[in-house]
C-alpha positions as CSV (number, residue, x, y, z in Angstrom):
1,X,133.0,122.6,144.6
2,X,131.4,126.0,144.3
3,X,128.1,126.1,142.6
4,X,127.8,128.0,139.3
5,X,126.1,131.4,139.7
6,X,123.1,132.6,137.7
7,X,125.4,134.9,135.7
8,X,127.7,132.0,134.8
9,X,124.8,129.8,133.7
10,X,123.4,132.6,131.6
11,X,126.8,133.1,129.9
12,X,127.1,129.4,129.2
13,X,123.6,129.5,127.7
14,X,124.4,132.4,125.5
15,X,127.7,130.9,124.3
16,X,126.0,127.6,123.4
17,X,123.2,129.6,121.7
18,X,125.5,131.6,119.5
19,X,127.6,128.5,118.8
20,X,124.6,126.5,117.7
21,X,123.3,129.4,115.7
22,X,126.6,129.8,114.0
23,X,126.9,126.2,113.1
24,X,123.4,126.0,111.7
25,X,123.8,129.1,109.6
26,X,125.0,128.9,106.0
27,X,128.8,129.4,106.0
28,X,129.9,132.1,103.6
29,X,132.0,131.0,100.6
30,X,134.6,133.4,99.4
31,X,134.7,131.7,96.0
32,X,130.9,132.3,95.5
33,X,130.0,134.2,92.3
34,X,127.1,136.6,92.5
35,X,124.9,138.1,89.7
36,X,127.0,139.9,87.1
37,X,130.0,137.7,87.9
38,X,130.6,139.7,91.1
39,X,133.3,138.3,93.4
40,X,134.2,139.5,96.9
41,X,137.5,139.4,98.6
42,X,136.1,139.2,102.2
43,X,133.2,137.5,103.7
44,X,131.8,136.8,107.2
45,X,129.1,134.4,108.4
46,X,127.1,136.4,110.8
47,X,126.3,134.6,114.1
48,X,122.5,134.7,114.0
49,X,119.6,134.7,111.6
50,X,121.2,132.7,108.8
51,X,123.0,135.7,107.3
52,X,126.4,136.4,105.7
53,X,128.1,139.6,104.6
54,X,130.5,139.8,101.6
55,X,132.4,142.9,100.6
56,X,135.2,144.6,98.6
57,X,136.8,147.7,100.2
58,X,138.3,150.3,97.9
59,X,140.7,152.4,99.9
60,X,141.3,155.0,97.1
61,X,137.8,156.4,97.2
62,X,136.6,155.0,100.6
63,X,133.8,152.9,99.1
64,X,132.7,149.3,99.8
65,X,130.8,147.0,97.6
66,X,128.6,144.7,99.7
67,X,126.5,141.6,99.2
68,X,124.3,140.7,102.2
69,X,122.7,137.3,102.1
70,X,119.8,136.0,104.2
71,X,118.7,132.4,103.9
72,X,115.7,130.5,105.4
73,X,113.2,133.2,104.3
74,X,110.1,133.2,102.2
75,X,108.3,135.7,99.9
76,X,106.4,136.8,103.0
77,X,109.6,138.1,104.7
78,X,111.6,141.3,104.4
79,X,115.3,141.4,105.3
80,X,117.5,144.4,106.1
81,X,121.2,145.1,106.8
82,X,122.2,148.4,108.3
83,X,125.0,150.6,109.5
84,X,124.6,152.8,112.6
85,X,127.2,155.6,112.3
86,X,126.7,157.2,115.7
87,X,125.3,154.3,117.8
88,X,124.8,150.6,118.0
89,X,121.1,150.2,118.4
90,X,118.0,150.3,116.2
91,X,117.5,154.0,116.4
92,X,119.8,155.8,114.1
93,X,120.4,152.7,111.9
94,X,120.5,153.3,108.1
95,X,119.2,150.3,106.3
96,X,119.3,148.5,103.0
97,X,115.9,146.8,102.8
98,X,114.7,144.1,100.4
99,X,111.6,141.9,99.9
100,X,109.5,140.4,97.1
101,X,106.5,142.7,96.8
102,X,103.4,142.6,94.6
103,X,105.5,144.1,91.7
104,X,108.5,141.9,92.1
105,X,111.7,142.3,94.1
106,X,112.3,145.6,95.7
107,X,115.5,147.1,97.2
108,X,115.7,150.5,98.8
109,X,117.3,152.6,101.6
110,X,115.5,153.4,104.8
111,X,116.7,155.5,107.8
112,X,115.2,154.4,111.2
113,X,114.2,157.3,113.5
114,X,111.7,155.6,115.8
115,X,110.8,152.2,117.2
116,X,107.4,152.3,115.3
117,X,109.2,152.3,111.9
118,X,107.6,150.6,108.9
119,X,111.0,150.8,107.1
120,X,109.7,153.5,104.7
121,X,111.9,154.5,101.9
122,X,114.2,157.5,102.4
123,X,117.7,158.8,101.9
124,X,120.7,157.9,104.1
125,X,123.4,160.1,105.5
126,X,125.9,158.4,103.1
127,X,125.5,157.7,99.4
128,X,124.3,154.3,98.2
129,X,124.5,153.3,94.6
130,X,123.8,150.3,92.5
131,X,121.4,148.8,95.0
132,X,119.5,145.7,93.9
133,X,118.2,142.5,95.3
134,X,117.1,139.0,94.2
135,X,115.2,136.1,95.6
136,X,116.8,132.7,95.0
137,X,115.1,129.3,94.8
138,X,116.8,128.1,97.9
139,X,114.8,130.7,99.9
140,X,117.6,133.2,100.1
141,X,117.4,137.0,99.6
142,X,120.5,138.9,98.5
143,X,121.1,142.6,98.7
144,X,123.8,144.1,96.5
145,X,125.0,147.7,96.8
146,X,127.9,150.1,96.9
147,X,128.3,152.4,99.9
148,X,130.3,155.7,100.1
149,X,131.6,155.2,103.7
150,X,131.7,158.2,106.0
151,X,135.2,159.6,106.2
152,X,137.6,159.0,109.0
153,X,137.0,155.4,109.9
154,X,136.5,151.9,108.4
155,X,135.0,150.3,111.5
156,X,131.2,150.7,111.9
157,X,128.4,149.2,114.0
158,X,126.1,147.1,111.9
159,X,122.8,145.4,112.4
160,X,120.8,142.9,110.4
161,X,117.2,141.7,110.7
162,X,114.2,139.8,109.2
163,X,110.5,140.3,109.7
164,X,107.0,139.7,108.2
165,X,105.4,141.5,105.3
166,X,101.8,142.9,105.4
167,X,101.1,143.4,101.7
168,X,104.0,145.6,100.6
169,X,104.7,147.0,104.1
170,X,107.3,145.6,106.4
171,X,105.9,144.6,109.8
172,X,107.4,144.3,113.3
173,X,110.2,141.7,113.6
174,X,110.2,139.0,116.2
175,X,111.7,139.6,119.6
176,X,113.4,136.2,120.0
177,X,117.0,136.1,121.3
178,X,118.4,135.9,117.8
179,X,116.6,139.0,116.6
180,X,117.7,141.0,119.6
181,X,121.3,139.8,119.2
182,X,121.7,140.6,115.5
183,X,124.3,143.4,115.9
184,X,128.0,143.9,116.0
185,X,130.9,145.8,114.4
186,X,132.7,145.3,111.1
187,X,136.0,146.7,109.9
188,X,135.8,146.8,106.1
189,X,139.6,147.4,105.7
190,X,140.8,144.5,107.9
191,X,137.8,142.2,107.7
192,X,137.4,142.0,111.5
193,X,133.8,141.3,112.5
194,X,132.8,141.4,116.2
195,X,129.4,140.4,117.6
196,X,128.3,142.6,120.5
197,X,124.7,141.3,120.9
198,X,125.4,138.6,123.5
199,X,125.6,140.7,126.6
200,X,122.5,142.7,125.5
201,X,120.6,139.5,125.0
202,X,121.4,138.5,128.6
203,X,120.3,141.8,130.2
204,X,117.2,142.3,128.0
205,X,116.1,138.7,128.3
206,X,116.2,139.0,132.1
207,X,114.2,142.2,132.0
208,X,111.7,140.7,129.6
209,X,111.3,137.7,131.8
210,X,110.8,139.8,134.9
211,X,108.3,142.0,133.1
212,X,106.3,138.9,132.0
213,X,106.3,137.2,135.3
214,X,105.3,140.3,137.4
215,X,102.4,141.1,135.1
216,X,101.2,137.5,134.7
217,X,101.2,136.9,138.4
218,X,99.7,140.3,139.4
219,X,97.1,141.3,136.8
220,X,96.7,137.8,135.4
221,X,96.3,135.7,138.6
222,X,96.0,137.7,141.8
223,X,93.5,140.2,140.3
224,X,90.9,137.6,139.0
225,X,91.4,135.5,142.2
226,X,90.6,138.6,144.3
227,X,87.5,139.3,142.3
228,X,86.3,135.7,142.7
229,X,86.8,135.9,146.5
230,X,84.6,139.1,146.6
231,X,81.9,137.6,144.6
232,X,81.6,134.1,146.0
233,X,83.0,133.9,149.5
234,X,80.6,136.5,150.9
235,X,77.7,134.1,150.5
236,X,79.1,132.1,153.4
237,X,78.3,133.6,156.8
238,X,81.5,132.1,158.3
239,X,83.6,134.0,155.7
240,X,82.4,137.4,156.9
241,X,84.5,139.7,157.1
242,X,87.4,137.5,156.0
243,X,86.4,137.7,152.4
244,X,86.7,141.5,152.4
245,X,90.2,141.5,153.8
246,X,91.3,138.7,151.4
247,X,89.8,140.7,148.5
248,X,91.6,143.9,149.5
249,X,94.9,142.1,150.1
250,X,94.8,140.3,146.7
251,X,93.8,143.5,144.7
252,X,96.3,145.7,146.6
253,X,99.1,143.2,146.1
254,X,98.2,142.8,142.5
255,X,98.3,146.5,141.9
256,X,101.7,147.0,143.6
257,X,103.3,144.1,141.8
258,X,101.6,145.2,138.6
259,X,103.0,148.7,138.9
260,X,106.5,147.1,139.2
261,X,105.8,145.1,136.0
262,X,104.6,148.2,134.3
263,X,107.8,150.0,135.2
264,X,109.9,147.2,133.7
265,X,107.8,147.5,130.6
266,X,108.6,151.2,130.3
267,X,112.3,150.4,130.7
268,X,112.1,147.7,127.9
269,X,110.4,150.2,125.7
270,X,113.3,152.6,126.1
271,X,115.7,149.8,125.2
272,X,113.7,148.7,122.1
273,X,113.5,145.2,123.6
274,X,109.7,145.3,123.9
275,X,107.9,147.5,121.3
276,X,104.3,147.0,120.4
277,X,101.8,149.8,120.2
278,X,98.7,147.7,121.1
279,X,100.5,145.9,124.0
280,X,101.9,149.2,125.3
281,X,98.6,151.1,125.1
282,X,96.7,148.3,126.9
283,X,99.3,148.3,129.6
284,X,98.9,152.0,130.1
285,X,95.2,151.6,130.2
286,X,95.5,148.9,132.8
287,X,97.7,151.0,135.0
288,X,95.2,153.9,134.8
289,X,92.2,151.7,135.6
290,X,94.0,150.0,138.4
291,X,95.0,153.4,139.9
292,X,91.4,154.6,139.6
293,X,90.3,151.5,141.5
294,X,92.7,152.2,144.3
295,X,91.7,155.8,144.7
296,X,88.0,154.8,144.5
297,X,88.4,153.1,147.9
298,X,88.9,156.5,149.4
299,X,85.5,157.6,148.1
300,X,83.6,154.4,149.0
301,X,80.2,155.3,150.6
302,X,78.6,153.3,153.4
303,X,76.3,150.5,152.4
304,X,73.2,152.5,153.4
305,X,74.3,155.5,151.4
306,X,72.1,156.4,148.4
307,X,75.2,156.5,146.1
308,X,76.5,153.1,147.2
309,X,74.7,151.4,144.3
310,X,76.4,153.6,141.7
311,X,79.7,153.1,143.4
312,X,79.2,149.4,143.2
313,X,78.4,149.6,139.5
314,X,81.6,151.6,138.9
315,X,83.7,149.3,141.0
316,X,82.5,146.1,139.4
317,X,82.6,147.5,135.9
318,X,86.1,148.7,136.2
319,X,87.2,145.5,137.8
320,X,85.9,143.3,135.1
321,X,87.3,145.6,132.4
322,X,90.7,145.2,134.0
323,X,90.5,141.4,134.1
324,X,89.4,141.2,130.4
325,X,92.1,143.6,129.2
326,X,94.7,141.8,131.3
327,X,94.0,138.5,129.6
328,X,94.2,140.0,126.1
329,X,97.4,141.8,127.0
330,X,99.1,138.7,128.5
331,X,98.5,136.7,125.3
332,X,99.7,139.7,123.3
333,X,102.9,139.6,125.4
334,X,103.3,135.9,124.8
335,X,103.1,136.5,121.1
336,X,105.6,139.4,121.2
337,X,108.2,137.6,123.4
338,X,107.9,134.4,121.4
339,X,107.9,132.4,124.7
340,X,107.9,128.6,124.8
341,X,104.5,127.1,124.3
342,X,104.6,125.6,127.8
343,X,104.3,129.1,129.3
344,X,101.2,129.9,127.2
345,X,99.7,126.5,128.0
346,X,100.3,127.0,131.7
347,X,98.4,130.3,131.7
348,X,95.6,128.8,129.6
349,X,95.4,126.1,132.3
350,X,95.1,128.8,135.0
351,X,92.3,130.4,133.0
352,X,90.5,127.1,132.6
353,X,90.8,126.4,136.3
354,X,89.4,129.9,137.1
355,X,86.5,129.4,134.6
356,X,85.5,126.0,135.9
357,X,85.5,127.3,139.5
358,X,83.5,130.4,138.4
359,X,80.8,128.2,136.8
360,X,80.6,125.9,139.9
361,X,80.6,128.7,142.4
362,X,78.1,130.7,140.4
363,X,75.7,127.8,140.4
364,X,76.2,127.1,144.1
365,X,75.9,130.8,145.0
366,X,72.6,131.1,143.4
367,X,71.4,127.9,144.9
368,X,72.3,129.2,148.4
369,X,70.7,132.6,147.7
370,X,67.5,131.1,146.4
371,X,67.3,128.7,149.3
372,X,67.7,131.5,151.9
373,X,65.1,133.6,150.1
374,X,62.7,130.7,150.4
375,X,63.5,130.0,154.0
376,X,63.6,133.7,155.0
377,X,60.8,135.6,153.4
378,X,62.0,138.9,155.0
379,X,65.2,138.6,153.0
380,X,63.4,138.8,149.7
381,X,65.2,141.1,147.3
382,X,68.6,140.7,148.9
383,X,71.3,138.7,147.1
384,X,73.2,138.1,150.3
385,X,70.4,137.9,153.0
386,X,72.8,137.7,156.0
387,X,74.7,140.9,155.1
388,X,73.3,143.8,157.1
389,X,70.7,141.7,158.9
390,X,72.9,140.6,161.8
391,X,73.7,137.1,163.0
392,X,71.6,134.9,165.2
393,X,72.4,137.1,168.2
394,X,71.4,140.3,166.6
395,X,74.9,141.6,166.0
396,X,75.4,143.6,162.7
397,X,77.7,142.2,160.1
398,X,81.2,143.5,160.4
399,X,81.2,144.4,156.7
400,X,78.0,146.4,157.1
401,X,79.9,149.7,156.5
402,X,82.8,148.3,154.5
């Protein structure tokens, strides 16, 4: 029997995910009466994010009365439902937004023109009237409105979303699979609703996973390991010059893999699958610092050069800055991607392993250094007395000019 391919396994997962999400969401009830004794002739339970859409379509004047419901929310959440007349993604979406602010419930329109939107209030390309909202005791927000649909069609791409509030300002929504898959098309005249987010979840989730793995392995594991090799292995005479080549191999490999991860991050940014200003800016800074470190190798003076001390200070400072920024950005990435806790715990375990080894090796390194200084008075003032002094046969260290 032929084994299932990765694509088939992903498709099965997505089908089960959407099926479970649909079954757990609140099913729309066509007999439901809304505020003002409003009744709607058509309703559809949306496949993700516990949402439903109700509407009455008026063919005579090409308008539609809608009621968008979003359950399982709190007063710390905003919700939005949108049409995208000329596209299917976030950019170009024209939203109806609602949340409970400091002055009570608020409902307004907001056009989205960039990925860094805060859903500021603004007019849409089509008329919206009688917009209102309410927050029910069962943790449900309802948006009511009448839309003057653009002429020529009754089928539109629509999106829906939920996110956190910061005071009275909507914050960035989650990037879990449900949030990224909350899109589809709706035909207001026939009642046909089609979900188009499944394939997008598959492609973007794969890209996000690749981005996370490449950067965690390169910047998050190989880079600090290479730094530890350079700091602690050189104290052992038998490790000279192996420590240098291991260090260079680790850092070069980390940079190459990291550049690949940075490239996937740029791609995700273009797809709106990974948008966070802090995470993005730190990623750009890491790429620049890493590139400077690579080019600095071309300007590395010999050990006996008068500028070697300053080059070392630059090299060490930049290296440790990269490691610190990397750790911060990896955890920022975990937060953005809403990964399973096991992944975060695994990386915390790696950091603890590194930290324990750093403490032990630091103590042992200084023990060896102090012991050699005591045994070899001529080596006083040198942290690594063997480097540059030659071995027992008077041969200079192979890393003398490295």
